[in-house]
N, C-alpha and C positions, 0 to 999 in steps of 0.2 A: 504494500500500500504506500502511496506517495507520502513523502514527509510533509507535503503542504496540506494534507488533509488533517485539519487541526480543530474542527468544531464537533462537539458531541451534545446530544440532547437526550433527556431521560424521562420516562413515564412509568409510574408505579401503580399497579393494581393490587388491591387486597389490604393486608394487615400492616400494623405498625412495624412488625419485624421486617417486612418487605421494604418499607421506607428506610429503615436503618441500613439495610443491605444495599439498596440503590445508592444511598449517600456514600457508602464505602467504595463502591465501584466508580462512582463519579469522582471521588477524591483520587483514586488510582489513575484515572484518565487525565485529570487536571495536573497532577504531579508529573505525568509523562508529557505534558505540553499541550494538551487539548484545551480549548476554550469551551466552557459550558454555556449553552444557549437554550432558549425556550424550545419546547417540543414543537411548536408551530412555526418556528423559524427554519430557514434553510440551514441544515447541518450535514456534516459528512458522515456522522455515525448517529443512529437512533437506537437507544437501548430501551427495551420494553420489559419490565419485570412483572411477570404474570402470577396469577393466583389460581388455585384449583378449587377453592371453596365456593367462589361465586357460581351461580346457577348457569350462567352463559359464558364460561371461560373462553370457549372457542370464538364466540361472536365478539366478545370484548377485545380479544387479541387481534382479530381481523380488522376491527374498527380502527384500532390505533396504528396498525400497519398501514392502512389506507391514509390516515392522517399524515404519517411520515412521508409516504409517497407523494402526497399532494404538496407538502412543503418542499420536498426535493426528490424528484423521480430518480436521481442518480445517487441518492443517499444510501448508505449501507444500513440494513436493519438487523439488529441482534436481539434475539429473544432469550430471556433467562427466567428463572423462577420455578415455582411449583408445577405449573402447567407444562413448562418446557421439560421438566424431568419426567412427568407422567406420559406426555404425548409428543415426544420429539419428532417422530416421523410425520405425524399428522401436521404439526406446525410447519415443518420444512416444506410442505406442499403449498402453503399459503403464498399467493403471488406477492412478491416484494420482499419476502424473508430471505436473508442471505446466510445467517448463522444462528444455530440453536445450541445453547450451552446448558448442560444439565447441572445438578446440584453441586457436583465436585468441581466442574470446570468454570463456573461463573466468575469466581474470584481470580481466575487466570486469563481474563478477557484480553488483556494486552498482548499476550503471546499469540492470540489467534487473529489479531487485527492486521499485522504487518503484510501478510500476503492475501488478505481478503479482497475479493473483487465482486462487483455487482453480479448477482446470479441471473443466468438466462432461464434456467429451469427451476429446480428445487434448491433449497438452502442446504448448507453443510451442517451436519449434526455431530456434535461432540458430547456424548452422554454416557455415563458409566452406569453400572448396576448400583442401585441405591445402597447395597451393603458396603460398597467401597467408600461411602461418604461417612468417614469416621474421624474427621478432623473438625476443628472449630476455628472460625474466623470471627474475631471481634468486630463489631460494627456499631456505629451510632449515626443518627441523622440529625441535621439541624434544619428544620423545615421553615420556621417563620420567625426565627430569632427569639422566640418566647420560650419554646420548650424543645428538648432533644429526646429522641427515642434511643435508648441504650440497650443493645442486645447483650444478654448475659447467658443465654442458653439456646440450644437448637435441637430439633428432632424430638421424637416421642417414642417411648416404649409401650405405651398403652395400645390396646387393640379394640378401640370403640368400633362397633360394627358398621357405622355410617361414614367413617372418616378415612380419607386418602392421605392425610398429612404424613403418617409414618412412611408411606410409599414415596412421597415427594421429598421428604426432608431427612429420612433415615433415623438412626437410633438417637436416644437422648444423650446429649453431651454438653459440656459447659465451658465457659471461659474460666480462667484462673481468677481468684479474688484480686491478685496483684494487677492483672490487666484491666479488670473492671474498674478498679480504683484509679488506675492511670487514665483511662478514658474519661471517668467522671471528673477528674481534676482538669483534663484538657477542656472539657465542656465548661467547667466553672470559670476558666480563664477567658471564655468567649462572651462573658456577660449574659449567659443564658440562665434564666431564673428557675426553670423546672426541668427535671429529668423524669421520663417515663420508662420504667424497666420493662423490657419486652423479651419474649422468647416463645417457643411453642408450648412449653410446659414448665414455667419458671419455678413452680414449687418443687420441681424435681432437681433444682439447681445442685451442682456439686459432683455429678457423675463425671468421670475423667474424660479428657479430650478424645482419647482413642477408643471409646467404647468401654473403658474400664468401669465396671458396674459398681465398684466401691465408691461411696460418696467421700470425696476428699474434704468437702465442706458441706454445710447445709444451707438452706435458704435463710435460716435465722442468722447464721454466721455472716452471710452476704449482707443482709440489711443492717446488721449491727455495725459492720465496718463502713458501709456507705453512709450511715448516719453521722459519721465523724468527719466526712469530707467537708472542708471549709469552702464557702463561696456558693454553695447550692442552697437556694432558699427552700425549694420544694422537691420532694421525690414522690412520684406516684407509682403504685404497683399496678401493672396491667393485669389481665385475666389470670387468676390462680385457682387451681382445682380445689374443691372443698375439702377433700381428704388430705391435702397437702398444706392447707392453711391451719397451722397449729395455734393453740392458745398463746404460746410464748411469742409468736410473731405478731399476733393481734395486740398483745399487751405492749410489745416494743413500739408498735406504731402509735398506740395511745399516749405514750410518754415521750415520743420521739421529738428531736429538734427539727427534723426536716421532712419526715414521712407524713403525708397528709391523710386525713380520715376519709379515705375513699377506697372501696374494694369492689372488684368486678369478679363475680364467682359464677362459673357456668353451672347451671342446673340441668338443662336439656329436657327434663320431664319431671312433673310432680307425681308421677305414678311409679311405685316401686316395681311393678310388673314390667313397665317399659324400660326403666333404668337397667334392669337385669338383661333385657333383650339387647339394649345398647352396649352392654358390657362396661357400664360405668363402674367406678370403684367405690361407690357409696350408695346409701339409700336416703330417703327423704328425712329420716330422723337426724342423721348426721348433718345434713344441710341446714335443717332447722336449728340445730345446736350451734352451728357456726354463726348464723345470723344473730341468734340470741346472745352469744358471747360478744360479738361486735357491739350490739346495742347496749349491753351491760357496761362496757368500759368506754364506749364512744356513742352516746345517744344521738349525737348530731352527725354521725358518719353517713356518707352516701354509699348505698349498696346497689350495684348493678347486677343484673342476672341475664345469662344467655338461656334461651329456651328454643327447642325445635318443635314445630307442629307438623302433623301429618306423617309421623314415622309409621312404618308398616305395623299394623296391629293396633294403632291408636283409634279405638272405638270412640263413639260420642261420649260414653261414660268415662273412659280414661282421660279424654280431653277435659271434661268437666272437673275431674279429680285434679288435674294440673291447674286449671283455672282457679279452683277454690283454694288450692294450696298456696298459689301465688297471691291471691286476693287477701288471704289472712296473714301472710308474712309481712313484717315491717321493713320492706325493701323500698328502693327509690325509683328505679326505672328498669325496663326490660329491653334487651336486644332480641327480637323475634326472628327466627330463621324458618323458612318453609322448607321442609325436607325435600331433597331431590336425589334421585338415584345416582349412584356413582359406580362406575365399573370397578371390578376387583374388590368390592366390599361385600361383607356378609349380608348386610341389610338389603342389598339390591336383589337378592334371591328369596327374600322372605315373603310369606303370604300376608294377606290382610292389607293390600294396597289401598291407600286412602285416595279418593278422587281428587284431582287438582283443584276443582271448584271448592271442595270441602277444606282442603289445605289452606286456600286463600281466605276463606271465611274465618277459619280459626286464627289465622295470622292477624286479621283485622280486629278480631275480638281482643286479642292480647295486646295489640298496639294501643287500642283504646284504654285498656286497663293500665298500661304503662303510663299513658298521659295523665290519667287520674292519679296514679301513685306519685308521679313527679310533681304535679301541682299541689298535692296534699303535703308533700315534703317541703316544697318551696314555701308554702303557707306557714309551716312551723319555723322557718328561718327569718320571716319578716320581722323587722324591728331590731334584729341583731346587727352588731357592728363586726364585720368580717374583712380579712385581707383579700383583695381582688387583684389578680394578675391580668393586666390589659394586653390584648393582642393588637397586631398592626393594622388589621383590615379596617377600611373606612367604607361602610355600607350605608349609602344615602344619608351621610352626615352623622351616623352613629358608630360607636365602637363597642366591642364586646370583650368580656373576660370571664374568668371563672374564680369562684371562691375556692378555698382549700377543699371544701366538701362538695364541690362540683355543681354549685348553683350558677347558672349562666346569667350574667348581668349585663346591662347596657347603660351607656350614657352618651351625651353629645361628644362627637369626635374631638379629641385634643391630642395633637401630635406629641406633646410633652409627656403624656401618660403612657405611650407605647412601651411595652416591656417593663413597666414599673408596677410595683405592688403598693396599693393604697388601701388604707383602712376606711371602709365606707359602711354606711347604715343601709340595710336592705329595706326598701320603701314599699313597693307594690308590684304585683304581677301585671305585666303589660299584655295587650292582646296577642302579641307574637309569642307569648310564653316565656319571655325573659323577664328579669327583675330589674326595675329601675332603682337607682341608689341616690343617697344623699351624703354629703360630707358629714363626718361625725364631729360634732362640736366637742364631745368628751375627749376624743383623740387629739383634737386640735389643742385643747387645754393641757393635755398630758405633755405635748411637745414644747410648750412654752417654758 
């Protein structure tokens, strides 16, 4: 490839972990002399980091390849990520795709670019068997100058019957504590106020880099050390399995200097029968106990829940069981996923298929419940004075931010507030579902 080809553009589909990894790949390219440009600009290289969880992974991939080809028909298109590991040959057939890199190869992207030329037919595939993906590459992303996604773990040893992530990302493995702390300190030096810890199964943190199943450290060890890093105002834990969220970790967060009172805990179903069919590693009693423990030590904490509707065998009665379980739990919001069949998963061959129309109906019911839960939680926070971290976006003259416990707030745009933490009084819930704020007179007097 010509030495004059020096611009690269990036697009990420899917989770926070993908964003962290895209940023790492982008840094590799910029350090090698590429200039990073917008994905809709004319670029020499377009890197698309794909997801296998989204229902229309193939359609989304094709859509963004077309976007790249529209911006520059001569640009080279490289596909990486979970979908690239699961369906490399299929992706290589997409018009415009030049290179497909699997889970092991994506961080060696530079070594594949030198001789890469625009494909006339199908793209070149470099993809290993997922069993070979036994190493760990530390990553972090800096998206909007306000927060960074810090990757601490990758892969998963669980065998949930609906999930392709172990096939796409391999075995559970972790970064060393030393490297995580080094990355956290790097982030702190960039004037970023918040770190979000990410991984596929972060509660399983500590398994060795090369598939060593002995835990070198625990998740509690990790968060204990991160809490000591100077210069980071907030650390937020992303999704963590209920069976791996221990009392000691909850208690540490409750008295922490930097960890915020916000947990996101996948449930997937409120029916023990379905949890067993899904091969989840807990039942509803354990989940209920985790929520109760958080509420005991942090009554003001935000608690988010993942739930799947329409899993094979989910009868109307079992769905109502899930609905009632969630309705009674003191949680804050839901992320609702409509079950969709995935190749090479046990669930795809199960009986009791739920009609698509019924799946959509159940999804809507839970999304309405989520909105009610969130508004009820917001209501309990009105009148409190809380620290708000403001984001950079200016939307119709308004700016937005989050409290530590994940209340989304708004005020008139003020450039001086971007990436700043301000103590503000939560005033009222606005029609768009955000909370307006007032400056706190009490805090003003404290500063005098």
